[in-house]
Each structure stands twice: as C-alpha cells, then as structure tokens.
One Martini backbone bead per residue (centre of mass of N, CA, C, O) as a GRO file, in nm:
protein
  457
    1MET     BB    1  -2.237   0.458   0.768
    2ASN     BB    2  -2.111   0.563   0.503
    3ILE     BB    3  -2.151   0.859   0.571
    4LEU     BB    4  -1.984   0.863   0.831
    5LEU     BB    5  -1.722   0.762   0.702
    6SER     BB    6  -1.689   0.995   0.501
    7GLN     BB    7  -1.678   1.220   0.713
    8ILE     BB    8  -1.434   1.113   0.869
    9LYS     BB    9  -1.232   1.105   0.634
   10GLU     BB   10  -1.252   1.406   0.564
   11LEU     BB   11  -1.164   1.518   0.844
   12LEU     BB   12  -0.891   1.377   0.847
   13GLN     BB   13  -0.769   1.511   0.593
   14GLU     BB   14  -0.832   1.813   0.717
   15ARG     BB   15  -0.772   1.816   1.032
   16LYS     BB   16  -1.064   1.829   1.196
   17MET     BB   17  -1.067   1.750   1.520
   18GLU     BB   18  -1.311   1.883   1.660
   19GLU     BB   19  -1.530   1.780   1.469
   20LEU     BB   20  -1.452   1.482   1.495
   21LYS     BB   21  -1.499   1.452   1.798
   22LEU     BB   22  -1.798   1.526   1.799
   23LEU     BB   23  -1.900   1.311   1.597
   24LEU     BB   24  -1.788   1.057   1.740
   25ASN     BB   25  -1.937   1.108   2.033
   26GLN     BB   26  -2.235   1.079   1.902
   27ALA     BB   27  -2.182   0.799   1.872
   28SER     BB   28  -2.209   0.483   1.908
   29VAL     BB   29  -2.040   0.204   1.982
   30ILE     BB   30  -2.139   0.039   1.740
   31GLU     BB   31  -2.073   0.254   1.525
   32ILE     BB   32  -1.771   0.267   1.585
   33LEU     BB   33  -1.705  -0.029   1.521
   34ASP     BB   34  -1.805  -0.018   1.229
   35LEU     BB   35  -1.618   0.212   1.144
   36PHE     BB   36  -1.341   0.064   1.195
   37GLU     BB   37  -1.373  -0.146   0.957
   38GLY     BB   38  -1.307   0.110   0.742
   39CYS     BB   39  -1.023   0.128   0.880
   40THR     BB   40  -0.721   0.178   0.956
   41SER     BB   41  -0.500   0.132   1.199
   42ASP     BB   42  -0.408   0.432   1.216
   43GLU     BB   43  -0.695   0.556   1.226
   44ILE     BB   44  -0.783   0.421   1.489
   45VAL     BB   45  -0.581   0.562   1.671
   46VAL     BB   46  -0.683   0.849   1.622
   47LEU     BB   47  -0.986   0.807   1.696
   48PHE     BB   48  -0.951   0.696   1.984
   49ARG     BB   49  -0.826   0.966   2.105
   50LEU     BB   50  -1.121   1.120   2.063
   51LEU     BB   51  -1.244   0.974   2.282
   52ASN     BB   52  -1.408   0.937   2.542
   53LYS     BB   53  -1.377   0.763   2.827
   54GLU     BB   54  -1.632   0.587   2.807
   55ASN     BB   55  -1.606   0.496   2.509
   56SER     BB   56  -1.312   0.389   2.504
   57LEU     BB   57  -1.354   0.143   2.687
   58GLU     BB   58  -1.578  -0.003   2.529
   59VAL     BB   59  -1.420  -0.023   2.265
   60PHE     BB   60  -1.168  -0.169   2.366
   61GLU     BB   61  -1.315  -0.431   2.469
   62ALA     BB   62  -1.436  -0.494   2.161
   63LEU     BB   63  -1.176  -0.536   2.044
   64ASP     BB   64  -0.937  -0.675   1.900
   65LEU     BB   65  -0.634  -0.777   2.011
   66HIS     BB   66  -0.464  -0.647   1.788
   67TYR     BB   67  -0.575  -0.353   1.839
   68GLN     BB   68  -0.502  -0.334   2.133
   69GLU     BB   69  -0.198  -0.353   2.094
   70LYS     BB   70  -0.170  -0.110   1.905
   71LEU     BB   71  -0.275   0.100   2.106
   72LEU     BB   72  -0.073   0.057   2.337
   73LEU     BB   73   0.177   0.146   2.163
   74SER     BB   74   0.050   0.453   2.133
   75PHE     BB   75   0.071   0.498   2.422
   76THR     BB   76   0.120   0.614   2.705
   77GLU     BB   77   0.197   0.499   3.008
   78GLU     BB   78  -0.046   0.626   3.153
   79LYS     BB   79  -0.264   0.523   2.953
   80VAL     BB   80  -0.212   0.225   2.986
   81ILE     BB   81  -0.271   0.205   3.289
   82GLU     BB   82  -0.558   0.317   3.275
   83THR     BB   83  -0.677   0.103   3.083
   84ILE     BB   84  -0.602  -0.155   3.241
   85THR     BB   85  -0.748  -0.077   3.507
   86GLU     BB   86  -1.048  -0.049   3.367
   87LEU     BB   87  -1.053  -0.326   3.316
   88ALA     BB   88  -1.168  -0.615   3.331
   89PRO     BB   89  -1.016  -0.886   3.455
   90ASP     BB   90  -1.083  -1.084   3.216
   91ASP     BB   91  -0.994  -0.890   2.987
   92ARG     BB   92  -0.706  -0.853   3.090
   93VAL     BB   93  -0.615  -1.150   3.063
   94LYS     BB   94  -0.660  -1.181   2.759
   95LEU     BB   95  -0.446  -0.969   2.689
   96PHE     BB   96  -0.201  -1.087   2.843
   97ASP     BB   97  -0.192  -1.357   2.675
   98GLU     BB   98  -0.086  -1.183   2.406
   99LEU     BB   99   0.150  -1.083   2.554
  100PRO     BB  100   0.443  -1.041   2.649
  101ALA     BB  101   0.578  -1.129   2.947
  102ARG     BB  102   0.723  -0.858   3.016
  103VAL     BB  103   0.474  -0.680   2.972
  104THR     BB  104   0.284  -0.814   3.170
  105LYS     BB  105   0.455  -0.771   3.423
  106LYS     BB  106   0.459  -0.462   3.410
  107LEU     BB  107   0.148  -0.418   3.413
  108LEU     BB  108   0.082  -0.569   3.673
  109TYR     BB  109   0.267  -0.370   3.857
  110SER     BB  110   0.085  -0.106   3.778
  111LEU     BB  111  -0.120  -0.196   3.958
  112ASN     BB  112  -0.317  -0.207   4.196
  113PRO     BB  113  -0.343  -0.430   4.448
  114GLU     BB  114  -0.636  -0.522   4.391
  115GLU     BB  115  -0.612  -0.569   4.078
  116ARG     BB  116  -0.367  -0.755   4.089
  117LYS     BB  117  -0.502  -0.981   4.249
  118LYS     BB  118  -0.731  -1.047   4.055
  119THR     BB  119  -0.545  -1.115   3.813
  120ALA     BB  120  -0.358  -1.330   3.943
  121VAL     BB  121  -0.578  -1.533   4.007
  122LEU     BB  122  -0.664  -1.591   3.713
  123MET     BB  123  -0.365  -1.663   3.611
  124GLY     BB  124  -0.351  -1.929   3.801
  125TYR     BB  125  -0.515  -2.059   3.598
  126ALA     BB  126  -0.587  -2.253   3.358
  127PRO     BB  127  -0.615  -2.262   3.046
  128GLN     BB  128  -0.938  -2.297   2.934
  129THR     BB  129  -1.093  -2.214   3.195
  130ALA     BB  130  -1.311  -2.087   3.416
  131GLY     BB  131  -1.102  -1.940   3.598
  132ARG     BB  132  -0.970  -1.769   3.362
  133LEU     BB  133  -1.268  -1.634   3.259
  134MET     BB  134  -1.364  -1.511   3.497
  135THR     BB  135  -1.539  -1.292   3.714
  136PRO     BB  136  -1.499  -1.121   4.037
  137GLU     BB  137  -1.759  -0.948   3.954
  138TYR     BB  138  -2.015  -0.956   4.196
  139VAL     BB  139  -2.307  -1.055   4.377
  140ARG     BB  140  -2.300  -1.094   4.737
  141LEU     BB  141  -2.496  -1.279   4.970
  142LYS     BB  142  -2.606  -1.337   5.273
  143ASP     BB  143  -2.828  -1.566   5.423
  144ASN     BB  144  -2.881  -1.379   5.711
  145ILE     BB  145  -3.019  -1.156   5.561
  146THR     BB  146  -3.222  -0.915   5.458
  147VAL     BB  147  -3.383  -0.767   5.204
  148GLU     BB  148  -3.326  -0.477   5.290
  149GLU     BB  149  -3.016  -0.511   5.320
  150ALA     BB  150  -2.968  -0.600   5.029
  151LEU     BB  151  -3.069  -0.338   4.886
  152GLN     BB  152  -2.868  -0.148   5.020
  153LYS     BB  153  -2.618  -0.282   4.901
  154ILE     BB  154  -2.686  -0.247   4.599
  155ARG     BB  155  -2.695   0.072   4.596
  156LYS     BB  156  -2.364   0.076   4.663
  157LEU     BB  157  -2.279  -0.018   4.402
  158PRO     BB  158  -2.096  -0.033   4.137
  159GLU     BB  159  -2.118  -0.008   3.782
  160SER     BB  160  -1.913  -0.258   3.714
  161ILE     BB  161  -2.113  -0.457   3.749
  162GLU     BB  162  -2.221  -0.700   3.535
  163THR     BB  163  -2.460  -0.831   3.727
  164LEU     BB  164  -2.812  -0.803   3.873
  165TYR     BB  165  -3.008  -1.045   3.806
  166THR     BB  166  -2.799  -1.222   3.972
  167LEU     BB  167  -2.777  -1.353   4.306
  168TYR     BB  168  -2.540  -1.459   4.547
  169VAL     BB  169  -2.540  -1.712   4.800
  170THR     BB  170  -2.377  -1.715   5.122
  171ASP     BB  171  -2.190  -1.785   5.368
  172THR     BB  172  -1.942  -1.696   5.593
  173ASN     BB  173  -1.741  -1.894   5.393
  174ARG     BB  174  -1.846  -1.859   5.080
  175LYS     BB  175  -2.048  -2.069   5.043
  176LEU     BB  176  -2.258  -2.194   4.816
  177MET     BB  177  -2.627  -2.186   4.848
  178GLY     BB  178  -2.750  -1.972   4.628
  179VAL     BB  179  -3.017  -1.802   4.447
  180VAL     BB  180  -3.127  -1.464   4.339
  181SER     BB  181  -3.339  -1.255   4.205
  182LEU     BB  182  -3.419  -0.932   4.164
  183LYS     BB  183  -3.722  -0.973   4.148
  184GLU     BB  184  -3.755  -1.135   4.412
  185LEU     BB  185  -3.638  -0.918   4.596
  186VAL     BB  186  -3.843  -0.685   4.536
  187LEU     BB  187  -4.110  -0.870   4.608
  188ALA     BB  188  -4.025  -0.901   4.882
  189GLN     BB  189  -4.010  -0.888   5.207
  190PRO     BB  190  -3.807  -0.697   5.402
  191GLN     BB  191  -3.785  -0.928   5.656
  192GLN     BB  192  -3.682  -1.134   5.491
  193LEU     BB  193  -3.481  -1.392   5.432
  194ILE     BB  194  -3.269  -1.504   5.197
  195LYS     BB  195  -3.292  -1.818   5.263
  196ASP     BB  196  -3.616  -1.812   5.204
  197ILE     BB  197  -3.587  -1.715   4.874
  198MET     BB  198  -3.390  -1.902   4.767
  199GLU     BB  199  -3.223  -2.100   4.528
  200THR     BB  200  -3.084  -2.442   4.561
  201GLN     BB  201  -3.090  -2.515   4.260
  202LEU     BB  202  -2.781  -2.560   4.108
  203ILE     BB  203  -2.575  -2.405   3.859
  204LYS     BB  204  -2.234  -2.513   3.821
  205VAL     BB  205  -1.877  -2.446   3.831
  206SER     BB  206  -1.548  -2.502   3.814
  207THR     BB  207  -1.227  -2.382   3.773
  208ASP     BB  208  -1.151  -2.663   3.591
  209THR     BB  209  -1.350  -2.620   3.382
  210ASP     BB  210  -1.409  -2.630   3.072
  211GLN     BB  211  -1.495  -2.381   2.857
  212GLU     BB  212  -1.689  -2.539   2.672
  213GLU     BB  213  -1.861  -2.666   2.892
  214THR     BB  214  -1.949  -2.400   3.018
  215ALA     BB  215  -2.092  -2.281   2.770
  216ASN     BB  216  -2.299  -2.513   2.740
  217ILE     BB  217  -2.434  -2.482   3.014
  218LEU     BB  218  -2.529  -2.190   2.970
  219TYR     BB  219  -2.690  -2.242   2.712
  220ASP     BB  220  -2.883  -2.476   2.816
  221SER     BB  221  -2.995  -2.299   3.076
  222SER     BB  222  -3.050  -1.986   3.006
  223LEU     BB  223  -2.845  -1.816   3.143
  224LEU     BB  224  -2.663  -1.519   3.230
  225ALA     BB  225  -2.513  -1.691   3.460
  226VAL     BB  226  -2.231  -1.868   3.611
  227PRO     BB  227  -2.102  -2.016   3.876
  228VAL     BB  228  -1.779  -2.022   4.046
  229VAL     BB  229  -1.595  -2.283   4.205
  230ASP     BB  230  -1.410  -2.434   4.421
  231SER     BB  231  -1.302  -2.718   4.592
  232GLU     BB  232  -1.489  -2.587   4.850
  233ASP     BB  233  -1.745  -2.432   4.730
  234ARG     BB  234  -1.644  -2.146   4.667
  235LEU     BB  235  -1.705  -1.836   4.568
  236VAL     BB  236  -1.510  -1.671   4.279
  237GLY     BB  237  -1.724  -1.647   4.030
  238ILE     BB  238  -1.825  -1.554   3.690
  239ILE     BB  239  -2.010  -1.644   3.388
  240THR     BB  240  -2.119  -1.496   3.111
  241VAL     BB  241  -2.289  -1.496   2.815
  242ASP     BB  242  -2.074  -1.335   2.653
  243ASP     BB  243  -1.845  -1.527   2.721
  244ALA     BB  244  -1.973  -1.780   2.592
  245LEU     BB  245  -1.981  -1.677   2.300
  246GLY     BB  246  -1.674  -1.643   2.277
  247ILE     BB  247  -1.603  -1.939   2.333
  248MET     BB  248  -1.766  -2.071   2.099
  249GLU     BB  249  -1.614  -1.928   1.875
  250GLN     BB  250  -1.331  -2.028   1.948
  251GLU     BB  251  -1.394  -2.336   1.941
  252ALA     BB  252  -1.487  -2.348   1.649
  253THR     BB  253  -1.219  -2.257   1.529
  254GLU     BB  254  -1.044  -2.481   1.655
  255ASP     BB  255  -1.192  -2.720   1.523
  256ILE     BB  256  -1.118  -2.648   1.237
  257TYR     BB  257  -0.808  -2.659   1.276
  258ASN     BB  258  -0.795  -2.945   1.393
  259LYS     BB  259  -0.904  -3.094   1.144
  260ALA     BB  260  -0.655  -2.961   0.970
  261GLY     BB  261  -0.390  -2.957   1.158
  262LEU     BB  262  -0.372  -2.622   1.278
  263ILE     BB  263  -0.366  -2.550   1.587
  264SER     BB  264  -0.054  -2.459   1.612
  265SER     BB  265  -0.081  -2.232   1.355
  266ASN     BB  266  -0.297  -2.017   1.399
  267LYS     BB  267  -0.142  -1.783   1.537
  268LYS     BB  268   0.079  -1.758   1.324
  269GLU     BB  269  -0.105  -1.685   1.088
  270SER     BB  270  -0.223  -1.432   1.221
  271ASN     BB  271   0.046  -1.279   1.248
  272GLN     BB  272   0.121  -1.275   0.949
  273SER     BB  273  -0.129  -1.123   0.853
  274ALA     BB  274  -0.091  -0.869   1.028
  275LYS     BB  275   0.181  -0.784   0.901
  276LEU     BB  276   0.073  -0.748   0.605
  277ILE     BB  277  -0.151  -0.532   0.682
  278ASP     BB  278  -0.009  -0.357   0.955
  279GLY     BB  279   0.272  -0.353   0.907
  280SER     BB  280   0.560  -0.295   0.800
  281TYR     BB  281   0.740  -0.271   0.513
  282ILE     BB  282   0.957  -0.469   0.601
  283ASP     BB  283   0.773  -0.707   0.664
  284ALA     BB  284   0.654  -0.736   0.379
  285LEU     BB  285   0.925  -0.779   0.230
  286LYS     BB  286   1.023  -1.033   0.381
  287VAL     BB  287   0.784  -1.212   0.276
  288ARG     BB  288   0.762  -1.140  -0.049
  289LEU     BB  289   1.038  -1.108  -0.197
  290PRO     BB  290   1.157  -1.400  -0.213
  291PHE     BB  291   0.929  -1.509  -0.403
  292LEU     BB  292   0.980  -1.306  -0.636
  293LEU     BB  293   1.270  -1.393  -0.692
  294VAL     BB  294   1.195  -1.677  -0.775
  295THR     BB  295   1.023  -1.590  -1.015
  296MET     BB  296   1.247  -1.444  -1.173
  297PHE     BB  297   1.432  -1.688  -1.197
  298GLY     BB  298   1.220  -1.858  -1.349
  299GLY     BB  299   1.208  -1.673  -1.596
  300PHE     BB  300   1.498  -1.733  -1.685
  301LEU     BB  301   1.457  -2.037  -1.720
  302ALA     BB  302   1.240  -2.013  -1.937
  303GLY     BB  303   1.426  -1.864  -2.134
  304LYS     BB  304   1.631  -2.096  -2.158
  305VAL     BB  305   1.440  -2.301  -2.281
  306ILE     BB  306   1.375  -2.139  -2.534
  307HIS     BB  307   1.670  -2.120  -2.630
  308LEU     BB  308   1.720  -2.432  -2.669
  309PHE     BB  309   1.457  -2.421  -2.890
  310GLU     BB  310   1.515  -2.222  -3.126
  311GLY     BB  311   1.535  -2.413  -3.377
  312THR     BB  312   1.236  -2.496  -3.375
  313PHE     BB  313   1.115  -2.221  -3.451
  314LEU     BB  314   1.256  -2.188  -3.725
  315ALA     BB  315   1.118  -2.448  -3.847
  316VAL     BB  316   0.845  -2.404  -3.644
  317THR     BB  317   0.656  -2.127  -3.593
  318SER     BB  318   0.381  -2.243  -3.473
  319VAL     BB  319   0.479  -2.318  -3.186
  320ALA     BB  320   0.483  -2.024  -3.053
  321VAL     BB  321   0.172  -1.964  -3.042
  322PHE     BB  322   0.124  -2.181  -2.776
  323ILE     BB  323   0.275  -2.081  -2.523
  324PRO     BB  324   0.056  -1.909  -2.372
  325VAL     BB  325  -0.144  -2.142  -2.331
  326ILE     BB  326   0.031  -2.326  -2.157
  327MET     BB  327   0.099  -2.116  -1.931
  328ASP     BB  328  -0.186  -2.008  -1.854
  329MET     BB  329  -0.335  -2.272  -1.785
  330GLY     BB  330  -0.142  -2.367  -1.565
  331GLY     BB  331  -0.167  -2.115  -1.382
  332ASN     BB  332  -0.475  -2.120  -1.332
  333VAL     BB  333  -0.495  -2.407  -1.214
  334GLY     BB  334  -0.292  -2.371  -0.983
  335THR     BB  335  -0.449  -2.143  -0.840
  336GLN     BB  336  -0.707  -2.296  -0.794
  337SER     BB  337  -0.587  -2.525  -0.617
  338SER     BB  338  -0.470  -2.341  -0.398
  339THR     BB  339  -0.742  -2.220  -0.310
  340ILE     BB  340  -0.884  -2.485  -0.241
  341PHE     BB  341  -0.687  -2.576  -0.023
  342ASN     BB  342  -0.704  -2.333   0.174
  343ARG     BB  343  -1.007  -2.342   0.221
  344ALA     BB  344  -1.029  -2.640   0.317
  345LEU     BB  345  -0.837  -2.608   0.553
  346ILE     BB  346  -0.999  -2.394   0.716
  347LEU     BB  347  -1.277  -2.580   0.704
  348GLY     BB  348  -1.182  -2.890   0.759
  349GLN     BB  349  -1.169  -3.071   0.466
  350ILE     BB  350  -0.866  -3.131   0.547
  351ASN     BB  351  -0.654  -3.405   0.613
  352LEU     BB  352  -0.317  -3.422   0.677
  353HIS     BB  353  -0.305  -3.737   0.728
  354ARG     BB  354  -0.453  -3.747   0.416
  355PHE     BB  355  -0.307  -3.589   0.185
  356TRP     BB  356  -0.253  -3.794  -0.054
  357LYS     BB  357  -0.546  -3.838  -0.120
  358HIS     BB  358  -0.608  -3.545  -0.203
  359ILE     BB  359  -0.390  -3.513  -0.429
  360PHE     BB  360  -0.487  -3.748  -0.613
  361ARG     BB  361  -0.764  -3.633  -0.665
  362GLU     BB  362  -0.669  -3.366  -0.794
  363MET     BB  363  -0.516  -3.504  -1.029
  364LYS     BB  364  -0.765  -3.630  -1.156
  365VAL     BB  365  -0.906  -3.368  -1.212
  366GLY     BB  366  -0.674  -3.255  -1.388
  367PHE     BB  367  -0.686  -3.474  -1.605
  368PHE     BB  368  -0.978  -3.416  -1.701
  369LEU     BB  369  -0.929  -3.122  -1.767
  370GLY     BB  370  -0.702  -3.176  -1.973
  371ILE     BB  371  -0.870  -3.332  -2.177
  372VAL     BB  372  -1.073  -3.113  -2.243
  373MET     BB  373  -0.870  -2.881  -2.311
  374GLY     BB  374  -0.688  -3.041  -2.507
  375LEU     BB  375  -0.904  -3.108  -2.716
  376ALA     BB  376  -0.987  -2.818  -2.784
  377ALA     BB  377  -0.699  -2.705  -2.852
  378GLY     BB  378  -0.615  -2.919  -3.062
  379ILE     BB  379  -0.833  -2.864  -3.273
  380MET     BB  380  -0.769  -2.563  -3.315
  381ALA     BB  381  -0.470  -2.598  -3.396
  382ALA     BB  382  -0.506  -2.782  -3.642
  383PHE     BB  383  -0.692  -2.585  -3.807
  384TRP     BB  384  -0.530  -2.321  -3.793
  385GLN     BB  385  -0.240  -2.460  -3.902
  386ASN     BB  386  -0.278  -2.730  -4.065
  387ILE     BB  387  -0.161  -2.936  -3.817
  388PRO     BB  388  -0.243  -3.220  -3.673
  389MET     BB  389   0.010  -3.280  -3.484
  390LEU     BB  390  -0.003  -3.012  -3.327
  391GLY     BB  391  -0.265  -3.078  -3.181
  392LEU     BB  392  -0.150  -3.317  -3.023
  393VAL     BB  393   0.074  -3.165  -2.873
  394VAL     BB  394  -0.103  -2.954  -2.731
  395GLY     BB  395  -0.290  -3.153  -2.588
  396LEU     BB  396  -0.076  -3.313  -2.426
  397ALA     BB  397   0.050  -3.069  -2.282
  398LEU     BB  398  -0.209  -2.991  -2.125
  399VAL     BB  399  -0.255  -3.248  -1.969
  400LEU     BB  400   0.020  -3.247  -1.817
  401THR     BB  401   0.020  -2.952  -1.706
  402ILE     BB  402  -0.250  -2.959  -1.547
  403THR     BB  403  -0.184  -3.197  -1.366
  404LEU     BB  404   0.067  -3.066  -1.240
  405ALA     BB  405  -0.072  -2.805  -1.132
  406THR     BB  406  -0.261  -2.945  -0.927
  407MET     BB  407  -0.037  -3.065  -0.758
  408LEU     BB  408   0.104  -2.795  -0.685
  409GLY     BB  409  -0.148  -2.655  -0.551
  410PHE     BB  410  -0.118  -2.856  -0.301
  411PHE     BB  411   0.191  -2.901  -0.231
  412ILE     BB  412   0.314  -2.617  -0.179
  413PRO     BB  413   0.145  -2.521   0.066
  414TYR     BB  414   0.215  -2.767   0.238
  415LEU     BB  415   0.524  -2.727   0.241
  416LEU     BB  416   0.532  -2.439   0.359
  417MET     BB  417   0.387  -2.512   0.622
  418LYS     BB  418   0.601  -2.725   0.718
  419MET     BB  419   0.837  -2.489   0.703
  420GLY     BB  420   0.701  -2.209   0.820
  421LEU     BB  421   0.573  -2.063   0.585
  422ASP     BB  422   0.405  -1.834   0.374
  423GLN     BB  423   0.154  -1.943   0.167
  424ALA     BB  424   0.006  -1.685   0.074
  425ALA     BB  425   0.275  -1.549  -0.054
  426GLY     BB  426   0.431  -1.823  -0.191
  427ALA     BB  427   0.269  -2.022  -0.369
  428ASP     BB  428   0.212  -1.885  -0.649
  429PRO     BB  429   0.504  -1.814  -0.738
  430ILE     BB  430   0.609  -2.109  -0.729
  431ILE     BB  431   0.407  -2.238  -0.913
  432THR     BB  432   0.462  -2.062  -1.160
  433THR     BB  433   0.759  -2.132  -1.195
  434ILE     BB  434   0.742  -2.441  -1.223
  435LYS     BB  435   0.525  -2.448  -1.445
  436ASP     BB  436   0.671  -2.291  -1.668
  437VAL     BB  437   0.915  -2.475  -1.699
  438THR     BB  438   0.770  -2.754  -1.729
  439GLY     BB  439   0.570  -2.677  -1.952
  440LEU     BB  440   0.785  -2.612  -2.168
  441LEU     BB  441   0.929  -2.883  -2.164
  442ILE     BB  442   0.693  -3.057  -2.246
  443TYR     BB  443   0.632  -2.916  -2.514
  444PHE     BB  444   0.920  -2.936  -2.648
  445LEU     BB  445   0.951  -3.244  -2.626
  446LEU     BB  446   0.707  -3.306  -2.805
  447VAL     BB  447   0.806  -3.155  -3.049
  448ARG     BB  448   1.064  -3.325  -3.081
  449LEU     BB  449   0.922  -3.603  -3.109
  450PHE     BB  450   0.723  -3.471  -3.359
  451PHE     BB  451   0.891  -3.306  -3.567
  452VAL     BB  452   0.856  -3.446  -3.852
  453PHE     BB  453   0.530  -3.385  -3.844
  454LEU     BB  454   0.569  -3.048  -3.846
  455LEU     BB  455   0.672  -3.013  -4.110
  456PRO     BB  456   0.660  -2.881  -4.395
  457ALA     BB  457   0.575  -3.003  -4.714
   0.00000   0.00000   0.00000
C-alpha cells in the first residue's frame, strides 16, 4: 500500500491525470479506502473525481461523514443529485442527519418521487431507532406463491438489493408471516408453496426499538439481517449485520463520552477538530491565535516579574541560574497533567460530576513529584553554588510550582470545556502562561524571604 500511495502522490504532483485514473481504478475499493487514509482532504477530492462510477459510489458509502460532506461541497449540483440518488436510503438518511436542514431539504426534493418517499419514510422515525436505520430494500415473497414463482421473481430483482440470503414472507396485507433462506428455496420442489417451507419462529424488531437493542439482537442471534415491523406487524424494512456493527461502534463511543459527561459535546469536539485539520486557514487562526496572544501577554508579565526582582539578581547572581529549571519543570508537569486529563476524559475514566475528587488526587501526585524533584534539584543547587540555603529555596519552589502545575493541567482544560472553548488548542498555552508567572513569583518570593541567608559571606 505504501508503494501505491507513493505512486499516487508522485502522479498527483506531476499532474499525470490519465495515468493516475488508470492506476486508481485498477485498485480494489478496500485499497482505495486505505489509500485515502494517507491523503489530505483536498487530495481525496481530486482522487475521488477520477474514480469510475461503480467504484465511486462504493467508496463514497464507506467514507466518514466528514469526507462525504467535503466531497459534496466540491461536486457540481448534477453530481450531488446523482450521488445522493444512488445511495441506499439508510445511508442517505445518515448523511442527511449530518447536513444543515436547508441543504437536506433541497437534496430531498431533488430526488425522484420514489426515492424521496423512501427517504422521507425513514426520516419520519425517531433518531437512534430501528426505523430510522433500516433499509426498505429487501426481498418480500407472498406466502401463497410457489417456489418456482419465487425464483422467477428473484431473477428479476435489481442488483441494489442488500441481501438475498434471507427472504421475508408476508401475506397479502404485508404482515410478516415467516422467513425462508435462499438455500431452502433452491433445494425445495418447484410446486411447493412458500408457506409450506418457511420458518415461522421469527426474530424481529419494531420501528421504535432502540438501535443498540436492535444491534444486540442481531449480534446474539447470528443472523445476517433482522426484519423491522410497524405497529401492525407489517414488514417495513430490514437491518443488516453491517448496520449492526456500525451501531455498536457508535454506541460504544457514545458510552465512553457519556461516562465522561461529554455526550452533548461529542459532535462539537469533532467539528472543532475537523476545522483544525481540514478547515480554512482563517478557521485555524480563529481557534489558535487568541490562545497564543494570551501566551505572549503572559511572557511580558513574566518579564515584568523578573524586572521587579532585578535588584535580587544583582545581589545574588546565582539566583538567575535556576530560573529555567523552575519554568521548564512546571511547564512539563503541567503539559503531562493536561494530556492525562484529556486522555482519561475521552476514555471515560473521569467523571465530571466528581471532578474535584480527580483534581485533588492529581494535586497529591504533583506534591509527591515536587518533593522528589525538589529534593534532587535542591541538593544539586546547594553543592553547585555552595549555598545551602539556595538549595532549600530551589527545592521549595519546585514543590510548590509542580503542585500548582498539576492542578492547572486538570483545571484549565475542564474550564475551557465548560466555557465551550477548544481545550485542545487552548489548554497548554494558558497553562504555560499562568505557570510561568506564578512559578517565577513563588521562586522570587522565596528568594526574598530567605534573602539574608543567600548573600555571599
């Protein structure tokens, strides 16, 4: 795959589109999807346009919703309508759920009446239910026809039908009566009636069954698809095993965010991340620049602190030697704590309702880290400068600075999240700024406190 990616990148740079198109369409859909993982969003748009019609639809259906939206924005109106029309109704609804309402409405009315009706029916069901996620494209057989008639009907079906392994049997009112496998149908006698060979012990779900429950039923029963019925037990759709896998992945992710108290901000965080990675330069500047300006302002404040204690440097020059140690250790510990907080938050290991318990524990860890690092740095400072009290000052400063930095590493991302700001872009600059200023203040105030013991003999 690395070789293919290198070839694709090289052909892209040289703008050899004909060779690129030939190479790309010789690859399988799986290879194309793997290839896209190593490409930028803009490169994906270019490569997608070179795919033939068959490959392009399969690839589009398998792409993340973010890339689907990006591709739609790059298409002409005719291409958008063509792509939306060719999507399976359930995949179409998933995409519509992510698009702005006005865009969804416009695309819905661009569909032909039959496809519009299929899509509108699915969108009429509540989100995260079987009805919303099912596909209305399946094979339905009447119970009073013969095996031979059933096989003739199957041969005339379009290739878009999702599954032929399981066939659903209904009466004349579409009420679900049973199921029959394709194998059973082929092995049966031509003149046998479907109702005589069908299985009547059914596993089914209703349109309002929760999607997670539906996925679990499908998983536990080892079926390839489960039928979906309405309140009158009429067959209205099916949910396939690949749909179930997607649901289980989505539900697992939601459970993680829910445990972390982030279920409402999951989509927002995803959108912010997408803007930083694939958005315009203006989007990136809007998110990142304010925090960097705060950092620069903090740098001036740190300079002011140093200026206020300028007389101390002149009297005891050894004090200046340890400023980088105090600032760097605090910064590194603060960044560590921030990373630990964000990772634990995503993995559901932090309960925001018990946030203060988590932050106090982290401060205890910071205190013990400070003792170890402060002791080591204090001993080295005392022997290096031959001023025992300077070692005490450096050690105490590190204990207090590291403890404070661990608290900031948890508190600042939490505060930014509560304020609706991007903690990924903003936490570290703000932590660094506050820690630099407070760390220097702590150090210099300790120097001032023990000043008489630091003067040369």
